[in-house]
N, C-alpha and C positions, 0 to 999 in steps of 0.2 A: 137732967143728968149731967154731972160734972165729969168731963174728960172720959167719955165712954170708950171701952176697948173695941176696936174694929179688927175682925179677923179677915185677912186677905188669903184666899184659897187658890192655889195653883196646881193643877194636874200637869205633870211634866212627862213628855215622851219624845225623845230624839229631836230636841230643839236646841242643841248646844250652840248653833250658829246665832241664835237670837236670844237665848236665855239671859245673858249678861245685861243686854239693854232692858229687858223686861224687869229683872230684879233691881237694876239701878233705878228705874223709874218708880218702883214700889218703895224702896228703902229711902228715897230722897223726898218722900211726901212731906208737905209742910205740916200735916197732922201726923204726929209721931207715935201716938199710943196705939201701936199695931201689934197684932199677932200674925206672923206670916208663915203659913203652913204649905209645905211643898210635899207632894207625893209623886215619887218617880215610879212610873209604871213599866219597869223593866227596860229602860232605854238601852239601846245597843251602841250609842255614842257615849261621849263623856258628860252627858247632862247631869248624872248623879254626882260626879266629881265636882262639877261647877256648883251644884246645890250645897255640897258639903263645904266647899271653900267659902262661900258666902256666909253659911251658918257659923263658921269659925270666927268670922269678923263681926257678926251682928247677933246679939242674944235674942232678938225678936223672932228669929227664924227657927222653925222646927222642920226637920227633914225625915221623911219616911220613905221606905223602899219596898216594893212588892214585885213579884214576878208578873210579867205582862198579862193583864186580865181585862184590859180595855178601859176606856175613859169613864164609863159608868161606874165601875168598881172603884176607880181612883177617886172620883168625885164623892162617892158614898163614904169612903175613908176620910176624905177631907171634912165632910159634914160631921163625922163622929169626933173630930178633933177641935171643933169650934169652942173657944172660951169667951169670945167677945159678946158684946151687946148687939152688934151689927156684923154682917158678913158681906163679902164681895168676892166674886170669882174673877180671875184674870187668866186668860190662856197664855201659856208660857212663850209663845212666839209673838205676842202683842206687847204693847206698852201703853202707859197712861200718863196724862198730864200731871205735873207735880202738885197741883192744888186740888186735884179731883176729890180725894177723900174729905178734905177740909170743907170744900164747897157742898158736897152732897150731904155730909153729916150735919152741917149747919142748917141746911134746909129741912132735913129729917127732924132735928130737934125743935126747930122753930115751929114747924107745922104739925108736929106730932104725927108724922107720916110713917107708915109701915114699909113703904118702898119709895125710893127716889131713883128715877131713871134719867140718864143723859143720852145724848146723841153719840153716834160712832162715826169716826172719820177713817177712810181707807188709806192705809199706808201713811205717806208723808204729805197728804193733801193739806192745804192751808186751813187752819182752824179759825173759824169766825170769831170776832171779838164782840159781836152783838149777840144778845141772848134774851130770852124771856122764860118764865116759869109758869106752870099752870097746875092747879090742884084738881084731882079727880076723886069722886067717890068710888066705891067698889064697882057698882053697876056701870058707871061711866068708863072705868078702866077696862072692864070686861068688853064693853062695846068697842073701845079703841083697839084692844087686843085682836078681836075678831076681824075688824076692818084693816088690821095691819097698819095702824097709824102710830101715834106717839108711843103707846105701850105695846111694843112688839115682843116676840118670843125669844129674843136673844137674852142669854143669861149674864153676859159679861159687861153689861152697862148699867147694873142695878145694885144700889146699896140697900140691903134688906135687914129688917129687924129680926133678931133671933126668935122672937115669939111666934113668927110665922112657921117655925118648924115644930110646933107643938104636937102635931099629929104624925110626926116622923116621916115626911115624904122622902122617897128614894128615887134615884135614877134607875130606870128599868134596863137590865142588861141586854134584853133582846131588841132594843131600839137604839140605832146608831145614827139616825138622821131625823132631826126634829125633836130630839130628847130635851133640848133646852126649853122649847115651847111648852112641852108637857109639864116640866118641872115648874116653870114660871106660872102656869095655870094653877097648879096645886097651891102655890104660895098666894096667888091672887085671890083664891077662894077664902083665905084666912085674913086678907088685908081689909082694913076699913078705909084707909086714905092712901092715895098714891100721888106723888109729886113728879111732874115731868119738867125737865129743863132741856132746851135745845143746845146747851153748851156742849161742844164736841170734846169731851174729855178722854174718850177711849179710842186708841189707834188700833184698828184691825189690820193685821198684815195679811194681804192677799197672797196665798201660796197655791200654785196650781196643782200641787200634789196632795192637797188636803182632801178630806172626804167630800167636801162641798163641790169639788171640781173633778172627782175621780170618775172612772168608767162606771156605768150603771151596773148594779148588782143587788144582792139581797140586803146589804146594809142600807143602801139608799132607798130601796123599796119599803123599808120599815117606816119611812115617813108617811106612807099611806095609812098605816095603823095609828099613827099619832092623831091624824085628823079624824079618823073614825071614832077614836076614844073621845076627842074633844067635842065632836058633834053629839055623842051620847050624853056627855056631861052637860052640854048646853041645853039639850032637851029636858034634862032632869032639873037643872038649877036655874036656867035663864031662858025659858021658852020664848020670851019676847024677842030674843036674838037668834032664833033657830034658822031663819032664812039667811041671815048673815053668815052663820057658821056653815051652812050647807053651800053657800056661794063660795066661801073661802076654801072649803073642801074641794070644790070643783076646780078652782084656780090652782091650788097646790097639786092636785092630781094631774091637771093638764101640764104643769111644769115637769112633773115626774115623767109623764108620757113623752114629752118633748125630749127630755134628756135620754130616755131609753131609745127613742127612735134615732136620735143623732149619734148614739153610741153603737147602733146596730144590734141592740138587745133582741134576742130571738126566742125567749121563753114565752110562748104565745098565751099560755094560760094566765100568766101575770099581766100581759098586755091587755087581754080581754077584760080582766078584772078592773084595770084602770079605765078602760073605755066605758065599761058599765057604770062606773062611778060618775064619770063625766056626763054621760047621757042622763043619768038619774037626776043629777043636781043642776044641770045646765039651765033649766027654767028659772032657778033662783038668781042667776046672773042678771036677769031682766027685772027682778023685784027690788034689788038693792044696787046702789052705785058703788061697786067694789073693785071694778077693773075696767080696762079700756075696751072699746069696740073691737079693736084688733085682736085682743085676747079672746073675746067672746067668739069671734069668727074662727080663730084658730082652734079653740076648744071644740066647736061644732064639727069642724073638718077632721080633727084628730080622732074623735071618738068614732068616726065613720071609716076612716082610712089610715091605718098605721103607716103604710108606705108614704102617703101624702104628708103625714106628720114629720117624717124624716127629711122631706124635701123643702119644707117651708122654713 
């Protein structure tokens, strides 16, 4: 394919302090055949104005605005605007290395891969100059996904082929934590070949007021539903990896319970639900090498004593 169009998709909400750096890194890409789509989700700062200013200077940018409906709706609008042969999500408070699209696209075209994924670096951490790449089949990529290794559930480090959207996957509005993993899973089911490179092209900005670090509540609890769905899907499509999926469900639920305990969360029906999940799948942690001994012990203690979970 000669000079394929790449659609870069940015949901925008109250990121005016970081948006210029993000857009500058996108527009300065060494690969220039881009469609840059911005959806402002009812920002209360001047993010929309910044988007419009950039669009006035670069014809590759399309700006859309909606009343605040959440990131899932914004991302679904972005999906509906794709014109490219490939697409890539960028969070509007992050930024990317200038040769990222060129490198990932070259790998995708050379290997005829459906997904090419790179590594993420936190904030301004030093980017390694050494790298390697590896090719995975669908089954191998599924296994790496469940083990939380090279192919993880993050959405913003993957160049993906438009054909993966043939069945119209959408972001679920009732899931606010772990929705990336669920969407990646849907695309992975359609992929035939996945390429991984450990090149650190994507800079993730660690913000303490993001959902990942906020107080525990219903939005974060929706992460439990994600892994319940993924376990059901694994049982149906990849039963050979079911123990791995159950072990991952146990680990992810343990992390949720830890966050709940440390935040002083007191809705005990939900706490008991998390504890039941840990207790049910804890034996799987001894069947597969998916986590540390420390995490295994913590999971065992946490499912027996919520008070203790908050003290460790």
